Wavefront OBJ file of the C-alpha trace (Angstrom):
o trace
v 113.096 69.358 88.009
v 113.572 69.555 91.798
v 116.845 67.603 91.597
v 118.106 69.879 88.820
v 117.258 73.003 90.847
v 118.985 71.513 93.887
v 122.129 70.765 91.866
v 122.176 74.290 90.441
v 121.788 75.751 93.945
v 124.717 73.678 95.295
v 126.847 74.880 92.382
v 125.919 78.490 93.122
v 126.835 78.021 96.789
v 130.214 76.660 95.755
v 130.804 79.651 93.470
v 129.845 82.119 96.198
v 132.092 80.350 98.694
v 135.022 80.808 96.361
v 134.927 84.609 96.671
v 137.600 86.425 98.633
v 137.365 86.280 102.405
v 136.663 89.478 104.309
v 137.064 90.530 107.914
v 133.998 89.793 110.016
v 131.381 92.482 109.544
v 127.813 93.072 110.657
v 124.924 95.268 109.540
v 122.095 96.251 111.887
v 118.451 95.958 110.850
v 115.272 96.387 112.894
v 111.813 94.967 112.199
v 108.226 95.886 113.113
v 108.705 99.578 113.805
v 107.836 102.161 114.646
v 105.603 100.934 117.464
v 103.099 103.302 119.051
v 102.095 100.739 121.674
v 102.714 101.529 125.339
v 105.575 99.955 127.282
v 106.910 100.449 130.817
v 109.462 103.191 131.421
v 109.545 104.714 127.912
v 106.956 106.313 125.655
v 106.901 105.417 121.928
v 108.728 108.654 121.142
v 111.343 108.002 123.840
v 111.927 104.443 122.623
v 112.430 105.642 119.073
v 114.795 108.412 120.161
v 116.789 106.065 122.397
v 117.434 103.672 119.510
v 118.402 106.500 117.167
v 120.698 107.975 119.814
v 122.426 104.607 120.308
v 123.038 104.276 116.578
v 124.293 107.857 116.321
v 126.596 107.420 119.307
v 128.375 104.566 117.555
v 128.156 106.048 114.041
v 126.039 103.121 112.837
v 123.650 103.352 109.908
v 121.016 100.637 109.835
v 117.631 99.839 108.332
v 114.171 100.076 109.826
v 111.743 97.594 108.255
v 108.388 99.263 108.735
v 105.204 97.414 109.652
v 102.950 100.337 108.887
v 99.988 99.168 110.971
v 102.106 99.381 114.116
v 102.089 103.155 113.866
v 103.420 104.549 110.595
v 99.899 104.680 109.163
v 99.209 107.519 111.623
v 100.879 110.949 111.589
v 102.594 110.500 114.956
v 104.004 107.116 113.935
v 105.012 108.239 110.454
v 107.025 111.006 112.111
v 108.971 108.378 114.054
v 109.741 106.468 110.860
v 110.719 109.689 109.097
v 113.209 110.396 111.895
v 115.102 107.245 110.884
v 115.434 108.378 107.294
v 116.401 111.890 108.318
v 119.128 110.426 110.553
v 120.674 108.647 107.543
v 119.149 105.203 107.986
v 117.371 103.255 105.265
v 113.669 102.377 105.329
v 112.339 99.007 104.161
v 108.981 97.238 103.854
v 107.702 94.692 106.398
v 104.015 94.629 105.316
v 101.053 96.549 106.632
v 99.816 94.306 109.468
v 102.480 91.553 109.791
v 100.426 88.571 108.532
v 101.800 85.039 108.418
v 102.219 83.954 104.782
v 102.153 80.315 105.891
v 98.697 80.663 107.434
v 96.040 78.897 105.395
v 93.689 81.881 105.600
v 96.327 84.277 104.197
v 96.227 84.120 100.416
v 99.043 85.063 98.078
v 97.008 87.998 96.770
v 96.311 89.281 100.298
v 99.982 89.103 101.248
v 101.032 90.921 98.090
v 98.507 93.659 98.840
v 100.052 94.016 102.302
v 103.359 94.841 100.628
v 101.757 97.374 98.297
v 99.827 99.031 101.119
v 102.954 99.438 103.225
v 104.836 100.759 100.216
v 102.230 103.482 99.785
v 102.927 104.629 103.357
v 106.721 104.613 103.263
v 107.662 105.420 99.661
v 107.980 109.163 100.269
v 110.177 108.851 103.358
v 113.864 109.764 103.205
v 116.000 106.648 103.064
v 113.292 104.584 101.341
v 114.564 101.471 99.589
v 112.709 98.747 97.739
v 113.789 96.153 100.279
v 111.250 93.679 101.588
v 111.613 91.465 104.650
v 109.210 88.571 104.980
v 107.201 88.523 108.183
v 108.347 85.743 110.530
v 111.009 85.148 107.816
v 108.457 82.833 106.166
v 108.609 82.943 102.387
v 105.745 80.613 101.468
v 104.929 77.049 102.492
v 103.574 76.100 99.070
v 105.173 76.420 95.620
v 102.372 78.813 94.653
v 103.120 81.205 97.504
v 106.908 80.911 97.330
v 107.195 81.320 93.561
v 104.367 83.838 93.474
v 106.141 86.100 95.954
v 109.461 85.786 94.141
v 107.831 86.802 90.868
v 105.887 89.599 92.563
v 108.938 91.101 94.275
v 110.921 90.981 91.037
v 108.086 92.663 89.135
v 107.830 95.385 91.794
v 111.589 95.953 91.833
v 111.969 94.730 95.423
v 114.859 92.711 96.785
v 114.486 90.079 99.491
v 116.166 91.566 102.570
v 117.499 88.323 103.983
v 118.684 87.798 107.539
v 121.819 85.778 108.273
v 122.133 86.428 112.017
v 118.715 85.790 113.535
v 118.014 86.563 117.191
v 115.158 86.039 119.617
v 115.325 89.539 121.079
v 111.510 89.688 120.829
v 111.184 86.795 123.287
v 113.388 88.442 125.891
v 111.610 91.729 125.240
v 108.330 90.032 126.181
v 109.819 88.919 129.489
v 111.271 92.389 130.097
v 107.878 94.015 129.546
v 106.113 91.488 131.772
v 108.620 92.074 134.565
v 108.463 95.864 134.420
v 104.671 95.855 134.125
v 104.526 94.183 137.534
v 107.157 96.464 139.065
v 108.413 99.486 137.127
v 111.441 99.680 139.446
v 112.382 96.009 139.187
v 116.063 95.107 138.859
v 116.313 93.810 135.286
v 120.117 93.671 135.093
v 119.942 89.871 134.784
v 117.734 90.230 131.688
v 120.242 92.673 130.222
v 123.170 90.330 130.750
v 121.189 87.393 129.398
v 120.219 89.421 126.343
v 123.801 90.393 125.558
v 124.953 86.793 126.037
v 122.153 85.584 123.754
v 123.096 87.960 120.939
v 126.762 87.024 121.218
v 125.986 83.285 121.244
v 123.998 83.694 118.032
v 126.736 85.837 116.469
v 129.441 83.264 117.128
v 127.240 80.389 115.973
v 126.219 82.045 112.710
v 129.772 83.121 112.025
v 130.893 79.519 112.449
v 128.055 78.360 110.194
v 129.022 80.831 107.467
v 132.576 79.527 107.592
v 131.312 75.958 107.387
v 129.010 76.693 104.450
v 130.967 79.378 102.610
v 134.527 78.854 103.775
v 134.688 82.529 104.748
v 133.204 85.295 106.876
v 130.198 86.741 105.094
v 128.755 90.187 105.748
v 126.324 89.259 108.520
v 122.888 90.938 108.641
v 121.435 90.873 112.150
v 117.711 90.941 112.869
v 116.629 92.937 115.910
v 113.312 94.662 116.608
v 112.012 98.144 117.294
v 111.174 97.436 120.933
v 111.869 98.288 124.559
v 114.812 95.936 125.038
v 116.731 97.681 122.267
v 115.632 101.136 123.391
v 117.286 100.333 126.721
v 120.333 98.339 125.633
v 121.083 98.735 121.920
v 124.146 100.811 122.721
v 125.483 97.895 124.793
v 124.857 95.467 121.926
v 126.741 97.652 119.463
v 129.576 98.245 121.909
v 129.883 94.490 122.484
v 130.452 93.822 118.786
v 132.976 96.633 118.528
v 134.922 95.507 121.577
v 135.121 91.972 120.206
v 136.566 93.050 116.891
v 133.573 93.061 114.580
v 133.364 95.876 112.037
v 129.983 97.485 111.455
v 128.885 98.192 107.875
v 125.697 99.537 106.349
v 122.993 97.122 105.177
v 123.680 98.273 101.597
v 127.260 97.054 101.909
v 126.153 93.800 103.521
v 123.520 93.003 100.904
v 126.184 93.334 98.208
v 127.692 90.088 99.524
v 126.914 87.431 96.886
v 125.482 85.078 99.510
v 122.340 87.245 99.523
v 121.768 86.476 95.829
v 121.016 82.840 96.657
v 117.408 81.676 96.757
v 117.162 78.457 98.783
v 113.887 76.584 98.989
v 113.111 77.444 102.607
v 111.186 74.321 103.521
v 111.394 75.096 107.249
v 109.556 78.199 108.391
v 111.534 81.251 109.386
v 115.055 81.567 110.719
v 118.333 82.527 109.108
v 119.225 82.306 105.435
v 122.264 80.322 106.580
v 120.083 77.679 108.224
v 118.100 77.339 105.011
v 121.275 76.853 103.004
v 122.541 74.318 105.541
v 119.367 72.256 105.300
v 119.343 72.300 101.499
v 122.967 71.171 101.439
v 122.117 68.243 103.701
v 123.968 69.485 106.775
v 121.123 68.244 108.963
v 121.148 68.653 112.730
v 124.701 69.910 113.089
v 126.276 70.557 116.482
v 124.594 73.502 118.192
v 121.613 73.772 115.813
v 119.160 73.565 118.722
v 120.319 76.910 120.149
v 119.709 78.574 116.784
v 116.142 77.317 116.471
v 114.788 77.481 120.030
v 113.339 81.047 119.955
v 115.165 81.947 123.159
v 113.830 79.023 125.216
v 117.258 78.433 126.756
v 117.520 82.008 128.012
v 113.928 82.274 129.219
v 114.182 79.040 131.210
v 117.332 80.346 132.854
v 115.742 83.665 133.771
v 112.582 82.062 135.108
v 114.764 79.880 137.310
v 116.016 83.171 138.802
v 112.486 84.278 139.571
v 111.551 86.286 136.468
l 1 2 3 4 5 6 7 8 9 10 11 12 13 14 15 16 17 18 19 20 21 22 23 24 25 26 27 28 29 30 31 32 33 34 35 36 37 38 39 40 41 42 43 44 45 46 47 48 49 50 51 52 53 54 55 56 57 58 59 60 61 62 63 64 65 66 67 68 69 70 71 72 73 74 75 76 77 78 79 80 81 82 83 84 85 86 87 88 89 90 91 92 93 94 95 96 97 98 99 100 101 102 103 104 105 106 107 108 109 110 111 112 113 114 115 116 117 118 119 120 121 122 123 124 125 126 127 128 129 130 131 132 133 134 135 136 137 138 139 140 141 142 143 144 145 146 147 148 149 150 151 152 153 154 155 156 157 158 159 160 161 162 163 164 165 166 167 168 169 170 171 172 173 174 175 176 177 178 179 180 181 182 183 184 185 186 187 188 189 190 191 192 193 194 195 196 197 198 199 200 201 202 203 204 205 206 207 208 209 210 211 212 213 214 215 216 217 218 219 220 221 222 223 224 225 226 227 228 229 230 231 232 233 234 235 236 237 238 239 240 241 242 243 244 245 246 247 248 249 250 251 252 253 254 255 256 257 258 259 260 261 262 263 264 265 266 267 268 269 270 271 272 273 274 275 276 277 278 279 280 281 282 283 284 285 286 287 288 289 290 291 292 293 294 295 296 297 298 299 300 301 302 303 304 305 306 307 308
């Protein structure tokens, strides 16, 4: 049965790859928001407004994947999430408390309840969509969890909101917060430049991987987070893509790309849909794979060498 499923998946990949090529595009999505936790320099409300202002400045419509326990389960946090919908962005589900589906103590039933509980919080917000993004991009480390979640999402009318262009912005955000917590006036320009370089390295690598796997440029879906680093520098990230010729589309347009209809058996936890496809097709440890799977280690080592 496994061999038959694998053969069918390879055939589907080949069919998807045969579709017409498009100019390189990208859709912006943000996980874990809205956060009510404290950070240096900006309040929760200021962080939220800064991200919305950056998107508005560049006429970008994205998606906020809400982890309700981070703030949306309280009136002040729900107001921040509502502001996204009112600004024309879509709202998706990222569970109630961000549990790890691969953890032994997290049962399938508990994880499914997390989805339902978050849905109850966000379903009345403007921009609400039945889009679910797995926490840590982990879709189940056992057949019971993987197949159980696929059946559950289908029964609930949810789509899997895959990521093709994964980043480790959260790792650099941790370093940014640590630095500014020690000195609120610290010069963090090196972190900014490293962050922009990191995002661009991932963008080029995943574009090359899509061409290798699909023979074309897919609609890329980038994963960023609702955090301080993007409150400060999201406008620079968007401007970078525009200046380098990428066209920004909405997540709805991106998810219409047939590549997001594939369902690879994601045997390795987390990371991009493209990496999962590559592994299932036997691509193995291709050139540059380490930089796509290192969770920002390369960048953090470099910054710490500079004294951060």
